[in-house]
N, C-alpha and C positions, 0 to 999 in steps of 0.2 A: 502097109506098115505092120510089122509084127507087134503083137501085144503080149505083155507079160501076164501069165495066168496068176491070179491072186489066190494065195492060200486062204482057206476059210477063216483061220484065226486072225489074219491081217486086218480084217474089217472090224474086229472088236478090240484091238489093242491100240493104245495111243503110242505112237513112235516118234513124236516130235522131240528131237534131241535136246533143244534148250529146256523144255519142260521136264524131261527126264533128268537132266543134269541138275537143274535147280531143285527138283524134288529130292534127289539123292543128297545134295549138299545141305538140305534143310535139317538133316539129322547130324551134321557135323562135317568138318573138313575132310577131304579125301584127295588122293592123287589119282591120276588117270586110270591105272589098272583097277584100283579099288572102286572107282566110279563104274567102270565096265561091269565088274562083278556085281555090285549093288543093283545097278539098273537091270541086269539080266535076272537077278533074284526077285525083285519086286514087280517088274513089268514084263518079264519074259521076252525082252527085246535085246538083241545082240547088236551093239553099235560097232562099226569098224573104227580103227584108229583114226583114219582121216576124218570121218564124220565127227568123232568125239573131239579131237583136237581142233578142228575147224570151228565147231560150236563153242568150245572153251574160249578160243581166241575172240570170237564175236561177243560172247557174254562178258569177257574181261574188258574189251574195248568199250562196251556200253556201261561199265561200272556195276554190273549185276553180280559178278564174282570177283574175287581178288586172290592173288597168291598168298600163301602163309609162309613165313620164314621157316626154313627147315635145314638141319645140318646134314640131312640125307640127300642122295642124288635125286630122289623123286621130288616133284614139285606139287605139294598139296594146294588145294583151293578151298575157299570158304565163300559162303553166301554173304552178300552185303545187305544193308537195310533196303537199298533199292531193289536188289534181287529178290528179297522176301516179298516186297510189295508187288513186283512183277509176277512172281509165282502165285500170289493170292489172286491177282487179276486173271491170270491164265486159268486157274482152277475154277474161278467163278464163271468164266466163259464155258469151260468144259461142263460144269454143273448145269448151265442153261441148256446146252446141247443135249445132255442126258435127259433133262426134264422134258424138253421138246420132243425128242425121239420116243421117249416112253409114252408121252401123251398121244403122239401120232399113231403109235402101234396100238394103243387102246381105243383109237378113234375119237379122242376127246380134243375139241378145238382149243387152242391156247392163244393168248394175245401175243403179238409180235413184240419182242424185246431186243433192242440193238445191243450188240456185244462189242467190246473193245478188244482188239488183238494186241495184247501187251508185248508179246515176244516176236512179232512178225519181223 
């Protein structure tokens, strides 16, 4: 079975579309194209339209984002209170992984802490 060669930068970038979208919307409402541009600028990740709009649909279904009324053709979205809570939980999980990885690289044993996967 062929394997895809991983680019060295892929291992160091978070490319979880829901986390990236929620992070982008934490600074204010945005439509799809603005989300793509913002995510690329702060995370260096380029999402395809299918990935973006599929994730938007799932986030909207779960009540984590909602559309904003607009007179324009573009449909902006904003973070809901539940979305802000989910983002905080996801960031706490990422923080725990960063701390564990940093400790392991330094050879320091750390206690095991269970994490919750808020956006899975």
